[in-house]
N, C-alpha and C positions, 0 to 999 in steps of 0.2 A: 434394478429395473423396476420402476413404478408405473402405475397407470395401465391402460389397455395395451395389448400387444397382439398383433396378428402375425402368426408364424409365417404364413405363406406370403403375405404382403411384404414383410421385412426380408424374407429370403430373396424375393424378386429384385430387391434393391441392392443386394450384395454384388460388388464388382465381379466380372467374369474371372479375372485372374485369381481372386481369393476363393471363388467357388471351385476352381480347378484344383487349387491347393487343398481345399477341404476334402474334395472327392478323393484325392490321392492319399490322404492321411487316415481315412476311415477304413475299418476292417471290411472285408468283402466276403459275401456268402453267395456262391454260385453266380459270380459276376455282378452282383448287386451290392449297393452300399447299404450298410446297416447303421442306424442310429440307435444305440442300446437304450439310453436314457437321456432325456433332455429335461433339465430342472430349472425352475425359476421360483424361488421361495415367495415372491410377492406378486405373482401373476394373478392369483385369486385372493381378493381382499378379505373374504370371510373364511378362508381355508387355513387350517393349522398345519397342513402338509404340503408337500411339493406337488406341482403338476408334473405328471410323467407321461411321456410319449413312448410307448414300448415298441421296439423293433419294427420301425417303419421300413420294411424290407425292400420296397420298390422305390426308394428315394432316388430316382433316376435323374439323369442330366436334363431330360425333357422338363421335369418338374422344376428345374432351376432356371428355366428360360425366362428372359426379361419380358417376353411377350405376355402381357397380363391376361389377354383373352384366352390364348391357348393354355396358359398356366391354370386358370380356374376350371377350364373344361377338364384338363387332366386331373385336377384336384378332386372334382366332383366324381369323376370316374373311379379314381384309385382309392379315395379316402371315404367311400361311402360304406356300405355294409361289409365290404371285403375285409375291413379291419375292426369289426366288432369282436370283442374278446371278453371272456370272464377270467378274472385274475384271483389267485390266492397268493398272498405275499408273506414271506418270512414265517412259514409254518415250521415250528421247531420240534425236534424229536431227538431221541437217541437211536443210533443205528449201528449194527455190526456190518461194516463195509470194508473188507480187506483188513488192513492193520492200522493202528493209530500212529501218532507221531513217534512213539517209542518202538514201533514195529511189533506191537503186541496185537493178538487177535481179540481185541476188546471193544466194547461199545464206545462210541464217540458222538459228540453233539453234531447235528446236521441242521441246516436251514434250507427249506425247500420253497421255491417259487414256481407256481404253475400259471400257464396261460393256455386257454383253450379258445380257439378261434371258431366263431359261429355267427350266423345272422340273427341278431337280437331284434330285428325290425318287427317281426310278428308279435313277439311278446311285449315289445314296447308299445305297439298300437293298442293291444288288448291287455290291460293290466291284470285280467283274471285268467288269461291263457298261460298256464304253467307248463304245458307239454313241450313247448319249444325252449324252455329255460333250463339252465344248469344250476342245480342247488349247490352253492359253494360250500355249505356246511357238510353236505354228504360227500362232496369231493374231498374236503379236508379229512373227513373220517376215513375214506377209502385210502388216502395216501398214508395216514398215520398207521392204519392197520397193516398195510403192505410193508411199511418200514419196520414195525415192531414185531411182526410175525415171521420175518424172514432174515436169513443171514446171507449177505451178498458177497460174491467173490470179487466184485469190482464195481466201479461207478456206472459203467454201461449196463451191467446186469441190473443194477438198482433202478436206473431211469427206465429201462425197458419194462420192468415189472410194474412200475408206477403207471407208465403209459398204457400198458395192457389192461390194468385194473380199471383205469378211468374210461378207456374206450369201451370196455364191456358194459359200463353203466350209462355212459352218455354218448350222444351223437355230436360230433364236431368235425370241422375240416382238418385243422392242424393243431398239433399239441407241442407245447414248449415246456421243458422242465429245466430249472436252474437249481443246482444243489451246491450248497456251500458247506465246506468242512472247516470251521474257523480254527480248529486246533490241529489240523492234519500236518501242516508243514512246520517243523520244529523251529526254523529260523525266520518265520514269516509272522508279521503282526496281524495279517488279514486272512491268512489261510489259503485254501484252495477252492476254486469255483469250477464246476463242471456244467457246461451248457449243452443241452440236447434238444434238437428239433426232430419231430417225427411227423412226416408228411406221407401222403399216399404213395407218391412216386419216388421219394428219396428221404434220406435222413442225414443229419449233420451233427457231429459232436465236437466240442471244443473244451480244452483245458486252459484255465487261467490261474496263474500263481501270482499273487500280489505281495508287494512289500517284503521281498526277501532282503534281510538286513545282513550285509556282508562288509568285509573290510579288505582293502588291497592298496598296494602302491599305485598311484595314478596321478599324472600331472607332469607338466613340462618344467616347472620351476625346481631349482635345487632343494628348496625346503620341503617340497611335496614328495621328494624321493627318499626322505629320511624316515618317514613313519607312515604306516597304513592309515587310511581314512575311510569313513563310512560311505557305503554306496547303497542305494535302494534299487532293487531290480524287480521289474514286472515282466512276466513271460506269458504268452498265450499262443496256442497252436491247435490246429485241427487234429482230430483223431479219426482217420479215415477207415473205410471198410468195416470189417467186423472185429477190428483189433480191440481187445479188452485191455485198456490202460488202467490196470488195477492200482490200488493205493500204494502197494509195495513198490511198484515200478515208479510211481510218482516220487516216493521217498528217495529212491535211488537216483532219479533224475535231479532232484533238488540237491542231493549230496554231490553229484558230479558237477553241477553248476557252481556250487559253493567252492568246490575244490579247484575248478578251472579259474574262477574269478580271483580267489584269494592267493593262488600261486602265480598270478600274472603280475606284470608291472608295466602296463601300457602308458604311453604318454598322453593319450586322449581318450575321452569316453567313446568317440566315434570308432576308434580302433577296437576298443573293448567289445562294444555291442556287435560289430561286424564279425569279429573272430568268434564270439560266443554263439552267434546265429549259425555260423558255419559248423561249429562244434555240435550244436543241437541237430542240425540237418543231417549230418553224416555219422556222428557217433551215436545219437539217440534215435535215429530213424524217423525224424520229424520232417514232413514234406515242406512245410512252410511255417514261419514263426514270426510273431511280433515281439519285439523286445523294447522295453523302456528302461533306461538307467539314469538315475539322478545322483548328483554329488552335493549333498546338503551343506558341506563345509566350504564350498568353493567361493560363494558370494556372501559377503557379510550381511547385506541388507536385502536379501531375497531368500525365499525358502530353499530353492535349489535350482541350478541349471540342469537340464536333462536332454538326452538324445533318445529318440524313439525311431525304430526302423522296422521295415518289413522285408524279410528275405525268404527265398525259396530255394530248394535244392536244384530246381530246374535253372534258376538264374545263375547260380554258382557254376553249374556245368556249362552253361552257354558262355559265360565269361572265361572260364578255363579253356574251353575249346578255341576261342578266338586268340587267346594268348599262345596256345600250343602251335597254332597255324601261322603265327607271325614269324618274320625272318630274323628277329632279334636273337642274339645269342642267349642260350639258357644254360643253367647248371643242371646236370642230370647225374644220377647215381646208378651204376650198373653193378648188380651182384653177379658173382661168378663162382663156379664150383667144379671140381673134378675128382673122380674116384677110379679112373681107369688109367693104367700106364704110369708114367712119371708125372705125378700130379703137379709138382712145382714147375716143371718144364712146360707142361700144357698151359698152365696159367700164364707164365711169362711170355710164351709164344702168342697166346690169345691177346694179351694186353698190347704186345708189340704190333700185331696185325690191326688191332682196333685203333691204335694211335695213328696208323698210317692212312686211315680213311679220311677223305676230304671232309672238311667241316666238323671234324672231331679233334679236340685237343685234350690229351690226358693231363689232368692237373694233380692228382693225388691217388695213392693206392694204400689201402688199409693194411694192418697186420693180417696174417693168415691164421685160420682157426681149423683145427681138426674136429670133425663133427660126425656123430653117429647118424646113420641114414634115418630119415623120417618117412612115414607113409609106407613105402616098400622097403622093408628092413633087411631083406636077405641079399645084402650087397656090401661091398667094402666101405671103409670110412671115407668121408669126403674131406677135401681141403677147400675151404670157403673164404671169401673176402668180398670187398666192394671197392670199386674205383670211382673216382669223381672226375667228370668230364665237363668240358664246355662245348656246346654244339649249336649249330643253326638248323639241324635236321628236325623235322617234325617227329612226333612220337612214332608214327607209322613207319617213316623212313629209318628212324633209329632202330626200330625193331628189325627191319630188313637188314640193317648193318650188323646187328648182333647175330642174326641167322646166317649171314654170309660168312662170318668168322667161324661159327660152329661148323659149317659145312667145309670150310677150308681145312680145319683141323681133323675132319673125318668123323664128326659125330653121327652116329646112327641110332635113331630112337626106336628101340624094340619094345620097351616096357615103360609105361607112364611113370615118371619119377624114378626110373630105374638107373642103372649104371650109365655113365657118360664120360667121355674124355674131357669135355668142356660144356658148361652150361652158362649162358649169359641171359640175364633178365633185367628189364628196366625196373628198378626198385622205386625210384622217384624221378620226376621230371619237373625241375623248378618247384613251384608250389601249386602245380596244376593237378586237376582231377580229370582223367580222360577215360571214357568208357566206349568201347566198340566191341564187335563180335570177336575180334582177334586180340584185343589188347585192353587191359585195365591198369590204370596208373592212379595212385600208388599200387604196387603189387599186392594182390589180394591176400596172400598169406604172410606178408612181412611181419605183422604184429604178433604172430604166434611163433616166430622163428628167431631164436637167439643168434643163429649164425648169420642172419641178415641185420638184425638190430645192432648187434655188438660192433661189427665193423663200420656201420654207418655212424654210430656215436663216436667211434675212435677217430673218424674223419672230422666230425663236427658235433660236439656234445650239445649244441643248442638247436639241433634239427627238430622240427615240428612236423608231425604227420599232416599233410595238406588237407585231408578230409576231417579227421577228428580234432585237429588243432591241439593235440596233446604232445608234450615233449616225448620223444622216442626214449629218452633215458628213463622216464617214469614208467613207460610200458615195459622196458627191459627189466626194471627192478620188480615188476609184478609177475614176471614169468617164473615158473619153477625151473630148477636146475636141469638143463638138457645135456649135460656132459660135454659141453664145448670147451676145448683146450687150445690155448695159444700155441701156435707153431714156433719152434725155435729154429730159424733158418741156418744158424751157425753150427748145428749138430748133425751128425750122420742120421740119427734117429729123429723121427718127426716131432715127438712130444716127450718131454721129460717132467717128472714130478720133482719140484724143488730145485735148488741152486746146484750148479756144477763147478768143478775146479778148473781153472786155467793155470797151467804151470808156466813159470817165467824162465826163459832161457836168454841170458844176456851174453852175447858174444862180443864183449867189449872189455878193454883193460881198465876202464875207469868207472865201472858201475859202483853206485854208492854202497853196495852191500856184498857183492860177489864178483868183482872184476876178474875176467878171464878164467873163471872156474869151469867154464864150458868152452871147448874149442872144436874145430872141425874133426879132430881125432876122436873125441869122446862124445860127440853130440848124439849119436845113435844110441849109445849106452845110456846116457842121461835121459833121453826121451823114453826109452823102454822102461826104465826104472820109474819114471813119473806115471806112465800109463798103468804099470802094475800097482802103484800106490794110490791110484784113483783119479788121475787127471783125465778130463774129457776133452780139453783143448790145450794146445801148446802155443805160447806167445814168444816169438823170436825177434830180438832187437839187436841192431848193430851199431847203435849210437846212444850214449848215455843222455838221459833227460834230467839228471839230478841238477839242483841249483848250481849255477856258475860253471856247468860242464863245458868243455871246449868242443866246438863243433868239428865233425870230421867231414872229409870230402865225400861227394856223391859216389865216386868210384870205390872208395874205401868201404863205405857202408854196404854197397852192393856186394863187394868181395867177401865181406863178413857173413852176410845173411843168405844170399842165394845158394852158394855151395852147400850150406848146412841144410837147406830145404831139400835140395836134390839128394843129399845123402840120406835124409829121413825117408823120402819117397822111394829111393832105390832099395832101401832096406825092407820095403814092403809094409811100412807103418802107415796106416790110413787115417790116423787121428786128424781131426781138423787142425790146421795150422793158421795162426794169426801172425801177420807181420807188423811189428811195432815200428812205424816210421811215419814221418810227416812229409817225406819226399815222394812225389808221384812216380818218378822214374824207378825208385827202389820198389815201390808197390807193384808196378807193372812187371818188373823182372821177377819179383817174388811170386806173383800170381801165376806167371808163365811157368815157374819152376814147380808149382804144386801147392802154393798157399791158398787158403780159402777165405780169409778174413783180413780186412785192413784195420789196424788199430792206430788212429791218428790223434795224437794228444792235442793238436791244434784245431781239430774239427774242420780241416780243409782251409784254414786261414793262411797257413804258410804257403801252400800250393793250391790256388783256386781250382786247378784242373783235377785235383784229387777227387772231388765229388762227382764230376762228370765221368771220370774214369771208372769209379766204383759203380755208377749207374750202368755204363756200357758193359762192364765186365760181369754185372749181375751178381756181385758178391756183397756180403754184409760189411758194414763199416761201423766202427766204434767212434763216436764223437764225444770227446772229453772236454770238460770245462777247464779252461786255464786263461791266463792273461799273459801277453808278451811272449818271451822266449825263456828257455832255461836260464839264460844269462840275466834276464830282467824281471822275472816273475816275482821274486821276493819283494821287490819295491812296489808291486802293484796289488798289494793285499788290503787296500783300504776300501771298505764297502760303505757307501753312504746310507743305503737302506738296510733292511734285514738281509743278511747274507743269503738266506734261502731264496728270497724273492729275486735278488740280483743274479744268482746262479741260474735260477729258472729263466729269467728274461734273456740272459746271454746264451744259455744253452738252447732255448727255444728258437732264437734267431738262427742258430746253426742248423737246427732241425728243418726250419723253413727253407734255408738255403739248400739243404740236401734234397728236400722234396722238389724244389724248383729245378734242381739239376737232373731230376728223373729217378731218384732213388726211392723205391717203394718203402713204406713204413716197416714191412716185414724184414727188411734188410738194414734197419737202423738200430744200433745199440748205443746206449747213453752211459756216460761215466761222470759222476759229480766232481772228480778230480781232487781227491783228498791229497793235501800236501802241495798242490800246485797253485801258486798265488794265494795261499791261505796259511795263516799262522796256526800255531798249535791249537789254541783255543777255538779258532774258527773251524778247523777240520773236525774237532771234537763235537762242536755244536752242530755242524752240518750233518754229521753222522747221527746225532741225536734226533734231528728233524728230517732225516733222509726220506721217511715215508711220505712227507709232504710233497717232495719232488716227484716221487714215484706215482702219487695219486693225482697229480695235476691232470685235468681233463685233456690238455693238449698232448700229454704223453701217454694217453690211455693204451695199455697193452703193449707198450714198447719194452724191449729188453734192457736190463740195467747191469752194468759191470761195476763192481766195487774193488778198488785196489789199495787197501790199507796196509798191505804187507810190509813190515819193517820200517814204515814211515816214522818220522820223528815224533808224532803225537802218540804213537803206540808205545814208545819207550819213555816218554816224558813222565807219566804218572807212576810207572813201575820203576823208574830210575835206571833204565837199561840204556846206557849210552851207546854201546856197540850194537849196530844193526842186527847182527846174527843172533843176538841174545834177546831180541824183542818178540820172542815166540808167544809169551803169555799175553802181552798187550795186543799182538796181532790176533790171537785166538778170540779175545773179547770183542775186538772190532769186527772180525769175521762173523761171529755169532750175531751181533747187532745188525750187520749188513743183511744177512739172510732173513732175519725176522722182520726187517723193515722193507723187504721187497727186492733185493738184488737177485739176479738170475745167474750171473757169472762172478766167481770170486777169484781174483788174480793174485796168486801167492808164490813165494819162493819155496816154503817148506810144505811140499805137496803131501807127504806122508802124514804129518801131524794135522794139517788143516783139513785134509779129507775126512778125518775122524770128527773134527769140530763141525764141519759142514753137515756130515751125516746126522749128528745129534741135533743141530739147529733145524735141519729139514724135518726131522721127526717131531720136534716141538711145534713147528709152524703148521705142519700138515696133519697133526693129530686130531682125531675125532673121538667123541665119547664112546 
């Protein structure tokens, strides 16, 4: 810009729509627009510095009126002696203010800008009248002495002492201090700026962090998703009240911002800045925030595209409230707990009652966790979990629905956080933030409770806290151990340490290793012996599933299995019994006879009604990976991808089918299916990588069964052709299974393998 320039005249020529945009983009102080600095390097022909207009705080819409007459009257009134100021710019010193960029209590460089507003007209009229003047040399000296003689706990403390020292020496209306710590922020090129206004009737402080240099995955193109790219972030926010935002807190905030940005992978800058602003408003207790993010590498022939926004906590709450009150279906997560009476029965009854309420659809139920009581500790252990629902109910009406179920089950609240037969809380409601006298969503205490975070993550490992915008998984990993244990629904006791033995009873003439060694005549004796030798579960089957086995009729299978179960129960043996069948009619008869678990090698594919029956019967079901039938599975052992990935995908499809049928996750057991549709090398490799399956987020805290006993791959390497002689190979496979995460070990040789499992458990659970 060359030649003369009249700021006011030119502003009056700016189109209205542009002025409106300008107004909306400028920072606000107490409802007024502020222009911090306006620079034009060529506006003064004989000046070597820039012309600067400092903090024109009443830059109002009236002053932007196209009516020139009114405009100039307003200009004369507003821009006369009201905006006379004395400035001291870039006063440099060393100060002890909080900690430095390395979090040390050490001196660091500071740059201070002062502005003192006063009427200079009297001194301007009389060149010799100095009593109405401010000696900027003395002002500079006062500031330097204040900085050098004191140690400040924070930046507010520093600017307050500077303002007090100057006000004691000079008379002025308003006082402005701008402190820059160029080295304060470790990952910023420009450092930190702290702006403070001190007026007679109010004060306003603001933190500005410039040029944070971060790297993250961002962009919509495939090539942008392969590698992190640079981002420049500017952040500014008000510091309200008497809050001392010390330099350590600023370091922590910058660290949290860097962690948030660099662990993200947004498609757009808009999404990044929006989520970051929400994170700052709720996680860092910032009431309102300005954020600018630029992406230097995005456009080849431009410095950078950028997005800047202003967001406030109030705006987020208003948007969330409107979403909560809409009639569209939302996803909500309800946490539940019980420590009075039959805990599992209480939970199952509550979930059933809950699902029967109009406008509520039960979608998924987490594993169960036995938990030590928090807060009020003099009470029994809790059983906790979370269910996922879809609902059209508002948060308030959903709360009423939870309370109605509690009342129906007879909950009586005598002690706050004390014993209860059932407790239902709204943990999350879509991505909404809801605050009222009766209800706060997300639940206030969820981030400090493993028994809430863990089941939430088991349902969805990608869940983000609506307020803090942080992954729940990250918060869970930050918690100390709270003694939460996964409940094993297939056992009589609630929690067990380490893997347990499932003893195999084949009442079949053509089992691959022990055909008809057990009959109705000796089944009770065999079961008693297995229990004495360490079995915790018995698995009874009436049809061989070895390769190429001949199928038996439904009636024949029932006649083999059901009488054996009756015999065991009539003998007073209360060990959990699993029925090994893929026929739903056999499962029904077995459960009626006293069986507790269904072990279906087809995962419900042979009889689709198997899953819905297991859900209705409320019994655990084991879903095994296989392909085809015993007659065809050997021909289906070709895996196009990595076998672990294909087993995961096919097994996960069955888990989803089970959940859709209404089976809660605490009643799902998984089996990788060693020897089923897998060659010798494939079974060996799958066992080697078994922990990769166990640790899949989709399978978090699910129970695993491993059945390598006497399988072909356990005898191949030890050259034991006869199945009964494969004890040593089985022992090695059992040990590997336990160490890699199996909960149940299904074996023929109970006595020998119980000792192997005991040693493997000791190794896995050992502590220094």
